[in-house]
C-alpha atoms as a printed R data frame, in Angstrom:
   type eleno elety resid chain resno       x       y       z
1  ATOM     1    CA   MET     A     1  10.100  -4.348   9.265
2  ATOM     2    CA   GLN     A     2   7.308  -1.940  10.204
3  ATOM     3    CA   ALA     A     3   4.240  -0.779   8.288
4  ATOM     4    CA   TYR     A     4   1.946   2.148   9.005
5  ATOM     5    CA   LEU     A     5  -1.532   2.631   7.543
6  ATOM     6    CA   HIS     A     6  -2.688   6.224   7.040
7  ATOM     7    CA   THR     A     7  -6.458   6.597   6.858
8  ATOM     8    CA   LYS     A     8  -9.242   9.031   7.719
9  ATOM     9    CA   ASN     A     9 -11.550   8.640  10.677
10 ATOM    10    CA   ASP     A    10 -15.267   7.927  10.193
11 ATOM    11    CA   ASP     A    11 -16.407  11.538   9.868
12 ATOM    12    CA   ASN     A    12 -13.435  12.519   7.599
13 ATOM    13    CA   SER     A    13 -12.341  15.260   9.986
14 ATOM    14    CA   CYS     A    14  -8.755  14.069  10.480
15 ATOM    15    CA   PHE     A    15  -6.208  11.481   9.430
16 ATOM    16    CA   LEU     A    16  -5.300   8.517  11.591
17 ATOM    17    CA   THR     A    17  -2.038   6.582  11.490
18 ATOM    18    CA   ARG     A    18  -1.705   3.128  12.984
19 ATOM    19    CA   GLU     A    19   0.921   0.431  12.941
20 ATOM    20    CA   VAL     A    20  -0.175  -2.754  11.170
21 ATOM    21    CA   GLU     A    21   1.287  -6.241  10.856
22 ATOM    22    CA   ILE     A    22   3.276  -6.862   7.678
23 ATOM    23    CA   LYS     A    23   4.609  -9.923   5.856
24 ATOM    24    CA   ALA     A    24   6.478 -10.543   2.626
25 ATOM    25    CA   LYS     A    25   4.599 -12.696   0.149
26 ATOM    26    CA   TYR     A    26   6.464 -12.652  -3.124
27 ATOM    27    CA   THR     A    27   4.722 -12.359  -6.451
28 ATOM    28    CA   ASN     A    28   6.107 -13.181  -9.855
29 ATOM    29    CA   TYR     A    29   4.402 -10.180 -11.418
30 ATOM    30    CA   THR     A    30   6.663  -8.865 -14.173
31 ATOM    31    CA   LYS     A    31   4.363  -6.701 -16.317
32 ATOM    32    CA   LEU     A    32   5.835  -3.216 -16.601
33 ATOM    33    CA   THR     A    33   4.887  -0.318 -18.789
34 ATOM    34    CA   LYS     A    34   7.323   1.067 -21.370
35 ATOM    35    CA   SER     A    35   7.899   4.189 -19.329
36 ATOM    36    CA   GLY     A    36   8.057   2.386 -15.974
37 ATOM    37    CA   TYR     A    37   5.224   4.567 -14.679
38 ATOM    38    CA   GLY     A    38   1.688   3.508 -13.893
39 ATOM    39    CA   CYS     A    39  -0.563   2.214 -11.171
40 ATOM    40    CA   ASP     A    40  -1.803  -1.057  -9.684
41 ATOM    41    CA   PHE     A    41   1.619  -2.705  -9.587
42 ATOM    42    CA   PRO     A    42   1.433  -5.345  -6.832
43 ATOM    43    CA   SER     A    43   4.289  -5.260  -4.324
44 ATOM    44    CA   ASP     A    44   5.803  -8.183  -2.456
45 ATOM    45    CA   TYR     A    45   4.185  -7.061   0.799
46 ATOM    46    CA   MET     A    46   0.877  -7.732   2.503
47 ATOM    47    CA   ILE     A    47  -0.497  -5.973   5.580
48 ATOM    48    CA   LYS     A    48  -3.154  -7.099   8.025
49 ATOM    49    CA   VAL     A    49  -6.161  -4.757   8.198
50 ATOM    50    CA   ASN     A    50  -9.256  -5.725  10.195
51 ATOM    51    CA   ASN     A    51  -7.983  -9.320  10.535
52 ATOM    52    CA   LYS     A    52  -7.582  -9.761   6.747
53 ATOM    53    CA   TRP     A    53  -4.347  -9.828   4.775
54 ATOM    54    CA   ARG     A    54  -4.383  -7.279   1.955
55 ATOM    55    CA   ARG     A    55  -1.852  -6.824  -0.850
56 ATOM    56    CA   VAL     A    56   0.015  -3.504  -0.987
57 ATOM    57    CA   TYR     A    57   0.029  -1.923  -4.461
58 ATOM    58    CA   ILE     A    58   2.319   0.702  -5.976
59 ATOM    59    CA   MET     A    59   1.424   3.757  -8.049
60 ATOM    60    CA   CYS     A    60   4.364   5.538  -9.686
61 ATOM    61    CA   TYR     A    61   4.110   8.781 -11.674
62 ATOM    62    CA   GLY     A    62   7.176  11.003 -11.642
63 ATOM    63    CA   ASN     A    63  10.109  10.484  -9.296
64 ATOM    64    CA   GLY     A    64   8.123   9.148  -6.347
65 ATOM    65    CA   ALA     A    65   5.824   6.243  -5.656
66 ATOM    66    CA   THR     A    66   2.772   5.802  -3.440
67 ATOM    67    CA   LEU     A    67   1.938   2.558  -1.674
68 ATOM    68    CA   TYR     A    68  -1.742   1.847  -1.108
69 ATOM    69    CA   ILE     A    69  -4.371  -0.833  -0.545
70 ATOM    70    CA   LYS     A    70  -6.728  -1.483  -3.435
71 ATOM    71    CA   ASN     A    71 -10.513  -1.196  -2.920
72 ATOM    72    CA   TYR     A    72 -10.165   0.015   0.654
73 ATOM    73    CA   GLY     A    73 -10.831   3.733   0.372
74 ATOM    74    CA   LYS     A    74  -8.110   6.345   0.127
75 ATOM    75    CA   ASN     A    75  -5.459   4.811   2.343
76 ATOM    76    CA   THR     A    76  -1.725   4.970   1.983
77 ATOM    77    CA   VAL     A    77   0.920   2.722   3.495
78 ATOM    78    CA   ASP     A    78   4.463   3.457   4.698
79 ATOM    79    CA   ILE     A    79   6.912   0.557   5.036
80 ATOM    80    CA   TYR     A    80  10.202   0.893   6.916
81 ATOM    81    CA   ASN     A    81  13.020  -1.611   7.337
């Protein structure tokens, strides 16, 4: 499994993509909204950023979902099997 973190550089002039370490750490989080849409749903994955393991969260509005790291700026995550 591979994970990529998409972030901006320090002066916000361009985006940077880097491969990060990933592990599965299962949660028993079962709270869903009636519609199935919403944000801050924790996933079963954690990625290592700056030598710290951070939980990957899911935001879903419409037919697609965005994976991101909470409280770490505007970063998105792509996970591939």
